[in-house]
N, C-alpha and C positions, 0 to 999 in steps of 0.2 A: 440432428435431432437433439443432442445435448445442448447445443447453443440455443435452439428455439425454446426448450424447457427453461433454461437459465433466464432467458429474456422474460418469459411468462412469470417466473418467480419474482423477479425484480419488479415487474409491473404490479403484481398482486401486493407485494410488500408496500410499495410506494402509494398505491391506491388506498389501502387500509390505513397507513400511517398518516396520510394527508386528511383523511376523513375523520379520524379519531375512532368513531364507531360507525359501522355500515353493515347493512344486511346483504345476503347473497343476491337478492333481487336487485339491489342498488349496484352491487359490484358488476352484475351482468349487464345492467344498463350502460355502465361506463365501458365495459368490455366490448360491447357491440359497436361502440363508437371507434374502437381501435381497429387498425388494419390487420392486427394479428388474429382477430376473432374470425375473419372470413365469413361473417354473418351467423356464426353459431355461438350459443351460450356455453358457459362452463358447466358441465354436469356436476351434480352434487358429489358424486364419488371422486371425480377428477379434482374437484376443489379440495377435498379432504386429503387426497394424495399429495397435492401441492403443499398443503399446510405441513404435512409430515416432512416432506423434502426440505422445505424452508427451515424447519426446526433443526434438521440434521446438518444442513450446509451452513446456515448463517447463525444458528443458535438464537433464532427469533421465534417466539411462541405467539401464534395467532389463536386467541381464546374466543369463546362464544358467551355472550350475555343472553341467556334464554328469556329473561323476564320481559324485555322490551323488543319483542319481535325477532329474536335470534340475531342479534347484532354481533359482528366480529370486530375485534380490536387487538392491538399488539400489547401483550402483557408486559413485556420488559422494554418499553419504549425508552426508559432512562438509560438502559445499556447502550442503545444505539446512539443516543445523544452524547454519551460520555466516551464511546469508543471511536477515536478519530479514524482508524483504518476502516472499520465497518461502515461508518457514516459516509466516508469518502467513496467507498466502493459502491454503496447503494445509490448515492447521489449521481455518481458518474454514469452508471448504467441506466438510471432513471432518466437523466437528461438525454442520453443517447436514444432511448426509446421514444421520448417526446419529439426529438428532432426527426427521427425516421418517420414518425406519423404526421409530421408537418413539413412536407417537402419544400414549401416556399421559404422556410426559415433557414434552410441549410447553408445558403450563401451569406447569411447575416449573423451566423454564430460561428466563431473561429475557435477551434480547439487545438490543443497540443497533441501531436502524434505520439503514441506509446507503442513502440515496435513489439509485435507478437502479443499484444494485450489480449486480443480475442482468440487468435489461433491456438495458443497453448495455455492460456490462463484457465479456460473452462475445463479442459481435460485434466489439468493439474488439480483444480479444486475438486473435481469428481473423484480423482484418485485419493485425495486427502480425506474426503468424506467417507470413503470405504476402507481407508488404510490399506491401499493396494500399492505394491511395488511397481515402479514405472521404469521402463527401459527407454533411455534417450540417446540420440546421437548428438554429440556436442562438439562444437568448433570454438575453442577458446581463441581470443585475440593473440594469445602468447604462444600458441601451438600451430604447427603447419598442417597437421592432419586431424581429421575428425576422430573422436573417441566415443566408444559406447559405454554407458554407465547404467547399472541397475541401482536405482535410488529409492529411498523411503522418504517421500515428501513430508516434512514436518510443518513448515509454514511458508507463507508468501509475504513478500515485502516489495513495495514500490519505492524507487529512489532515482532521481534525476531522469524521469520519463522512461524508466525501464523497470520491468517486473523481474524479481529474483525469487528463487525458491531455495530455502534452506533444507537440505536433505542429508540423510545418512547414506554414504556410499557403501553398498553391500560388500564390495571388493576391498575397499580400504578401511572399512569399519571406522569411519571418521565423518564428522559433520562438515559438509562443503556447501558453498553458495554457488548456484548456477543462474546465469542470466537467461531468461526465457527467449530473448531475441537471438541467442546463439545456439538454440536447439534447432536441428534440421528435421528431426522426426521424433515421434513420441508414441509409445505403446503402453497401455495400462494392462498389466499382467493379472493373472488370477491369484498370484501369491500375495498373501497379506502380511502385515507387520503390526506390532504393538507399539504405539506411541508411549514413551516413558511417562510414568505417572507424574514425575517431578518436572517435566518439561514445561517451560513458560516462555512463549515466544517473545513477549514484551520484555521480560527479564533478560533473555539471552542477548538482545540487542541494546539493552538500556544504557550500557556504558560505552557504546561506540557511536561514531558519527557515520551515517550511511550504512553500507553493507559489509565493510571490511571489519571482521572480528578477529582481534589479536589477543587471545586470553593471556599470552605471555607478557604482554605489556601491562604495566601497572596503571591504575586509575590515578590521574593527576589533577591538580587544581590549575586550570588554565584561565588567565586573565587577558582580556582583549580591550584595548583602548579604541573607542569608536568616536570619530570626529564628525562635527557638523550635524546635519540633519539625518545622517545615515542611521543614527540610533533609533529613529522612529520606525524604520523598516525592521531592524533587528528586534525591537521591542514587540512589534505586531506579529512577527513571524520568527520565533526563537530558533537559533541554530541547533539547540539541543534542549531536551526537557529539563535539564538541570540549571538552565540559565538563570542568573540572578544579576540584578542591577545594583552594584555596590558603591558606586561613587559618581558624583557629578561635579565637574569643574566648569562653572559658567564663564569664568574669565578666559580660560584657554579653549572653551567650547568643545568639551569632550565628556564622554561617559565611559565608565569601566564596567564591563560585564564579566561575570565569573562562571566557570563551568567545571563540572566533575566528570571527566571522561578519559578514554584512552586516545591520545592524539594520533590518529592514523594519517596516512597520506591523503585520504579523502578530505579530512579536516584541513590539512595544509592547503589543498587546492581551493577549498571553500574560502579560506582566509585570503589567499592570493587574488581571488576573483573580485574582491572589494578594492583592490589597488591601494592608493594612499589614504583611504578612508578608515582603514582598520590597521592597528599596530599591535603586535604581540608584546605584552608587558612581561609575562612569565608563563611557563618556566623558561629559563635562559636558553636551554638547548633548542626549544621550539622556536624561540626568537631568532637564534642563529640560523636554523634551517630555513626559515622564511626569508631572512636577510640575504643568505647566500643565493637562494633561487632568484630573488629580486635583482640582486647584483648581476648574476649571470644573464638574466633576461635583458638587463640594460645594456650589456656588452653586445647583444645581437643588433642593437640599433645605433651603435657608434659608427661614425663615418670614418 
């Protein structure tokens, strides 16, 4: 039931967003063309309930312009366009809805699989919306046995085709990151919690790469030398929001990009994934770490 409602919310947001302004009659005309409608229109009361739920879950306000035939529009459309996570989430589910309604296209649109994206994402969002404590059974890659956690879900983040939830562990009284694809069961309890007033999800992850948060590590200036045409990929899809292009050497064919972050193991793996197209210029300790890993990898291929 929750999954079906979530799908309806996404459909409604996308329909109004694409139209700009649209009446309920026009919404229902489009709705009846959808397989989800099962031939029935959206009652006015249900529509307004959906509006309220959309505001609570997505912080998207659907307002009504009464002068021109009671047309509905998204009030804070700029927030959607500026918020990368919200825009990605809405686009992903909207595309999924469209594909499901056009069965002939399914074999012609290839998507990346995100483990447990649907199975546990929707219940986790519902728990966040109501600030409910969630009980999960969790199997870490580093542990042999499954553990049970009571958690207060603070925010969700996607990284490397996996969904993660940042949550406060009720038992450990500490913020931990859990991968949704390692959850084997989930239960939304009746117990509620209060999200700290000063919590800012964007700020919490702002100085890290990926989902590894190491507050004990200091924020450092990292400079990477990018060779050849690889800089075009780095420029179009920055490794981190702090990325700056600080130097170009046309003769040697490289550019230097600078970052302000906590260099975690995730970041090291990202650098290594580019092979000989990226070189760490500084800090020296990070350069040594990458050099040692590269050297050890080379030893595996010696005859």
